[in-house]
Structures are given as C-alpha cells and as structure tokens.
KEGUMI-69332 format. One record per residue (C-alpha): x, y, z; residue in one letter. Coordinates in steps of 0.05 Angstrom, whole numbers, plus 5000, padded with zeros to 4 digits. Each point is the difference from the previous one (the first is absolute). Example, Ala and Ser with C-alpha at 12.3 -4.5 7.8 and 13.67 -1.06 7.14 Angstrom:
BEGIN
@x: 5246&y: 4910&z: 5156&resn: A
@x: 5027&y: 5069&z: 4987&resn: S
This chain:
BEGIN
@x: 4305&y: 0569&z: 3297&resn: M
@x: 4991&y: 5055&z: 4948&resn: A
@x: 4932&y: 5012&z: 4970&resn: Q
@x: 4998&y: 5025&z: 4929&resn: Y
@x: 4952&y: 5045&z: 4962&resn: V
@x: 4996&y: 4949&z: 4943&resn: Y
@x: 4989&y: 4925&z: 5004&resn: S
@x: 5056&y: 4953&z: 4981&resn: E
@x: 4966&y: 4987&z: 4933&resn: K
@x: 4990&y: 5074&z: 4986&resn: A
@x: 5074&y: 5012&z: 5018&resn: Q
@x: 5021&y: 4946&z: 4951&resn: A
@x: 4957&y: 5029&z: 4944&resn: V
@x: 5022&y: 5072&z: 5012&resn: L
@x: 5074&y: 4981&z: 5005&resn: S
@x: 4996&y: 4958&z: 4936&resn: F
@x: 4962&y: 5054&z: 4962&resn: M
@x: 5048&y: 5055&z: 5023&resn: Q
@x: 5059&y: 4958&z: 4977&resn: A
@x: 4966&y: 4987&z: 4933&resn: N
@x: 4969&y: 5068&z: 4989&resn: N
@x: 4986&y: 5013&z: 4927&resn: G
@x: 4991&y: 4926&z: 4984&resn: T
@x: 4931&y: 4980&z: 4976&resn: D
@x: 4974&y: 4952&z: 5053&resn: L
@x: 4934&y: 4963&z: 5005&resn: M
@x: 4973&y: 4973&z: 5066&resn: A
@x: 5022&y: 4928&z: 4984&resn: N
@x: 5072&y: 5025&z: 4985&resn: D
@x: 5002&y: 5033&z: 5068&resn: I
@x: 4971&y: 4939&z: 5034&resn: A
@x: 5053&y: 4954&z: 4970&resn: K
@x: 5058&y: 5047&z: 5015&resn: A
@x: 4980&y: 5011&z: 5072&resn: T
@x: 4977&y: 4930&z: 5016&resn: G
@x: 4930&y: 5023&z: 5017&resn: I
@x: 4944&y: 4952&z: 4980&resn: E
@x: 4961&y: 5024&z: 4939&resn: T
@x: 4935&y: 4997&z: 5040&resn: K
@x: 5030&y: 5048&z: 5052&resn: S
@x: 5032&y: 5051&z: 4954&resn: I
@x: 4935&y: 5035&z: 4981&resn: T
@x: 4986&y: 5017&z: 5073&resn: G
@x: 5070&y: 5027&z: 5010&resn: V
@x: 4996&y: 5042&z: 4937&resn: L
@x: 4930&y: 5025&z: 5019&resn: N
@x: 5028&y: 5023&z: 5067&resn: G
@x: 5059&y: 5036&z: 4968&resn: L
@x: 4953&y: 5032&z: 4949&resn: Q
@x: 4954&y: 5025&z: 5055&resn: S
@x: 5061&y: 5034&z: 5031&resn: K
@x: 5016&y: 5031&z: 4932&resn: E
@x: 5067&y: 4964&z: 4996&resn: L
@x: 4984&y: 4964&z: 4935&resn: I
@x: 4951&y: 5005&z: 4943&resn: R
@x: 4977&y: 4951&z: 4947&resn: R
@x: 4997&y: 5023&z: 4928&resn: E
@x: 4981&y: 4971&z: 4933&resn: E
@x: 5059&y: 4993&z: 4953&resn: K
@x: 4998&y: 4980&z: 4928&resn: E
@x: 5029&y: 4931&z: 4988&resn: G
@x: 4985&y: 4975&z: 5070&resn: Y
@x: 4941&y: 4953&z: 5015&resn: P
@x: 4991&y: 5028&z: 5070&resn: K
@x: 5013&y: 5066&z: 5034&resn: K
@x: 5071&y: 5020&z: 5016&resn: V
@x: 5017&y: 5019&z: 5072&resn: V
@x: 5038&y: 5065&z: 5006&resn: V
@x: 5029&y: 5036&z: 5061&resn: L
@x: 4974&y: 5069&z: 5013&resn: T
@x: 5047&y: 5056&z: 5019&resn: E
@x: 4979&y: 4988&z: 5072&resn: K
@x: 5015&y: 4926&z: 4992&resn: G
@x: 5070&y: 5015&z: 4972&resn: M
@x: 5018&y: 5042&z: 5060&resn: N
@x: 4970&y: 4960&z: 5058&resn: V
@x: 5044&y: 4957&z: 5045&resn: D
@x: 4967&y: 4931&z: 5000&resn: P
@x: 5036&y: 4983&z: 5065&resn: H
@x: 4977&y: 5062&z: 5038&resn: E
@x: 4984&y: 4983&z: 5071&resn: E
@x: 4935&y: 5020&z: 5033&resn: K
@x: 5010&y: 5052&z: 5055&resn: P
@x: 4993&y: 4970&z: 5069&resn: E
@x: 4934&y: 5014&z: 5033&resn: E
@x: 5002&y: 5031&z: 5068&resn: E
C-alpha cells in the first residue's frame, strides 16, 4: 500500500484549494467543502502552513482570516508518494 507525504485530510485541502485558487476561502468554507470536521480543520491548516504551502491573511470585509495557497502550495502534488525506505 502506498504511503503519501501528506495525510488524507491535507490531500483533500490542497486539492480543493488548488482547484479553487484565487477564491477567497475561510477555514470553515474549506472544512465544509472537504467534509473535514470544523474542529479538525485548524490542525490540518496549521500543518500546511508550517510546510509553507498556505498562509492566512487579513482581508477587508471578512470576519476571519482568508486561507491562501503559496506558490509552493500551488505547485505541490498533494498525492505525492513517500519514497520507499531501504
């Protein structure tokens, strides 16, 4: 069975955000669209942010920060497999 660099939830978030790049998305929007529980989405986003794949930014007219893909996040393959360990 293949092992992936990113968790299933991270794969779902990255795939969704790549498909909707340029759309203003808040964490709860991403949670609803990907089927990830609201209480879990923060941890997934924190992990992606620590890998510099997303960033959160203030945007006028939005009550919470908007989640944005970084250039690295736009170009990463969410379904990349981990290399096999010898």
